C-alpha positions as a Markdown table, in Angstrom:
| # | Residue | x | y | z |
|---|---|---|---|---|
| 1 | Unk | -74.5 | -25.6 | -34.0 |
| 2 | Unk | -71.1 | -24.6 | -32.7 |
| 3 | Unk | -69.9 | -21.0 | -33.3 |
| 4 | Unk | -67.0 | -22.5 | -35.3 |
| 5 | Unk | -69.3 | -24.5 | -37.6 |
| 6 | Unk | -68.5 | -23.4 | -41.2 |
| 7 | Unk | -72.1 | -23.9 | -42.2 |
| 8 | Unk | -73.3 | -21.3 | -39.7 |
| 9 | Unk | -74.0 | -18.1 | -41.6 |
| 10 | Unk | -72.8 | -14.7 | -40.3 |
| 11 | Unk | -75.3 | -11.9 | -40.5 |
| 12 | Unk | -74.8 | -8.2 | -40.2 |
| 13 | Unk | -77.8 | -6.6 | -38.5 |
| 14 | Unk | -78.6 | -3.0 | -39.5 |
| 15 | Unk | -81.3 | -0.7 | -38.1 |
| 16 | Unk | -82.9 | 1.7 | -40.5 |
| 17 | Unk | -86.1 | 3.6 | -41.0 |
| 18 | Unk | -88.3 | 4.1 | -44.1 |
| 19 | Unk | -91.1 | 6.6 | -44.1 |
| 20 | Unk | -91.3 | 6.5 | -40.3 |
| 21 | Unk | -91.3 | 2.7 | -40.1 |
| 22 | Unk | -88.3 | 1.2 | -38.2 |
| 23 | Unk | -86.6 | -1.7 | -40.0 |
| 24 | Unk | -84.2 | -4.4 | -39.1 |
| 25 | Unk | -82.1 | -5.4 | -42.1 |
| 26 | Unk | -80.0 | -8.6 | -41.9 |
| 27 | Unk | -77.4 | -9.2 | -44.5 |
| 28 | Unk | -75.3 | -12.3 | -45.0 |
| 29 | Unk | -72.5 | -11.8 | -47.5 |
| 30 | Unk | -71.5 | -14.9 | -49.5 |
| 31 | Unk | -74.5 | -16.9 | -48.2 |
| 32 | Unk | -73.6 | -19.3 | -50.9 |
| 33 | Unk | -70.0 | -18.8 | -52.2 |
| 34 | Unk | -70.4 | -21.5 | -54.8 |
| 35 | Unk | -73.3 | -19.7 | -56.5 |
| 36 | Unk | -72.1 | -16.2 | -55.5 |
| 37 | Unk | -75.2 | -15.1 | -53.7 |
| 38 | Unk | -76.0 | -12.9 | -50.7 |
| 39 | Unk | -79.0 | -13.1 | -48.4 |
| 40 | Unk | -81.0 | -10.1 | -47.1 |
| 41 | Unk | -83.9 | -10.2 | -44.6 |
| 42 | Unk | -86.1 | -7.2 | -44.0 |
| 43 | Unk | -88.3 | -7.0 | -40.9 |
| 44 | Unk | -90.5 | -4.0 | -40.1 |
| 45 | Unk | -91.2 | -3.0 | -36.6 |
| 46 | Unk | -94.6 | -4.5 | -35.6 |
| 47 | Unk | -94.5 | -6.4 | -38.8 |
| 48 | Unk | -96.4 | -3.6 | -40.6 |
| 49 | Unk | -96.8 | -4.1 | -44.3 |
| 50 | Unk | -94.2 | -2.7 | -46.7 |
| 51 | Unk | -94.4 | -2.3 | -50.5 |
| 52 | Unk | -92.2 | -5.4 | -50.8 |
| 53 | Unk | -94.1 | -7.5 | -48.2 |
| 54 | Unk | -97.6 | -7.6 | -46.8 |
| 55 | Unk | -96.4 | -9.5 | -43.7 |
| 56 | Unk | -93.6 | -7.1 | -42.7 |
| 57 | Unk | -91.0 | -9.8 | -43.4 |
| 58 | Unk | -89.0 | -10.4 | -46.6 |
| 59 | Unk | -86.2 | -12.9 | -47.3 |
| 60 | Unk | -84.4 | -12.2 | -50.5 |
| 61 | Unk | -81.4 | -13.8 | -52.3 |
| 62 | Unk | -79.4 | -11.4 | -54.4 |
| 63 | Unk | -76.1 | -11.3 | -56.3 |
| 64 | Unk | -73.6 | -9.1 | -54.3 |
| 65 | Unk | -73.0 | -7.0 | -57.5 |
| 66 | Unk | -76.5 | -5.7 | -57.4 |
| 67 | Unk | -76.0 | -4.5 | -53.8 |
| 68 | Unk | -72.7 | -2.9 | -54.7 |
| 69 | Unk | -74.3 | -0.9 | -57.6 |
| 70 | Unk | -76.4 | 0.9 | -55.0 |
| 71 | Unk | -74.0 | 1.0 | -52.1 |
| 72 | Unk | -74.6 | -0.8 | -48.8 |
| 73 | Unk | -77.2 | -3.5 | -48.0 |
| 74 | Unk | -79.2 | -0.7 | -46.2 |
| 75 | Unk | -79.0 | 1.6 | -49.2 |
| 76 | Unk | -80.2 | -1.3 | -51.4 |
| 77 | Unk | -83.2 | -2.1 | -49.2 |
| 78 | Unk | -84.2 | 1.6 | -48.9 |
| 79 | Unk | -84.0 | 2.1 | -52.7 |
| 80 | Unk | -85.9 | -1.1 | -53.2 |
| 81 | Unk | -88.7 | 0.2 | -50.9 |
| 82 | Unk | -88.8 | 3.6 | -52.7 |
| 83 | Unk | -89.0 | 1.9 | -56.1 |
| 84 | Unk | -91.8 | -0.5 | -54.9 |
| 85 | Unk | -93.7 | 2.3 | -53.3 |
| 86 | Unk | -94.2 | 3.8 | -56.8 |
| 87 | Unk | -96.6 | 0.9 | -57.7 |
| 88 | Unk | -100.3 | 1.6 | -58.1 |
| 89 | Unk | -101.1 | -1.1 | -55.6 |
| 90 | Unk | -99.0 | 0.4 | -52.9 |
| 91 | Unk | -100.2 | 3.9 | -53.5 |
| 92 | Unk | -103.8 | 2.6 | -53.3 |
| 93 | Unk | -103.1 | 0.8 | -50.0 |
| 94 | Unk | -101.5 | 3.9 | -48.5 |
| 95 | Unk | -104.5 | 6.0 | -49.6 |
| 96 | Unk | -106.9 | 3.6 | -48.1 |
| 97 | Unk | -105.0 | 3.3 | -44.8 |
| 98 | Unk | -105.3 | 7.1 | -44.4 |
| 99 | Unk | -109.0 | 7.2 | -45.0 |
| 100 | Unk | -111.4 | 7.0 | -42.0 |
| 101 | Unk | -114.0 | 4.3 | -42.2 |
| 102 | Unk | -117.6 | 4.9 | -41.0 |
| 103 | Unk | -118.3 | 1.2 | -40.9 |
């Protein structure tokens, strides 16, 4: 694709950290202008699991108003991670990851 191709999406790349895990957050505003939707990608360093993804990668389509309610795309992702980390499943996986195994 040529750089001037109107179908090529423009992503802002943001580096952030959550609980000691480095993140790359990619945000495309107006991913689909017709529908009014943005696109967010979250990638953890080393693809370590996060409360929103077991694989360390998450692709998410979201109305821009939801991002604006929180602030920036990075603010949104960090709040999303904090909220998801309150789940019983994530707390259990964090606990198990800290435990030493004898076998």
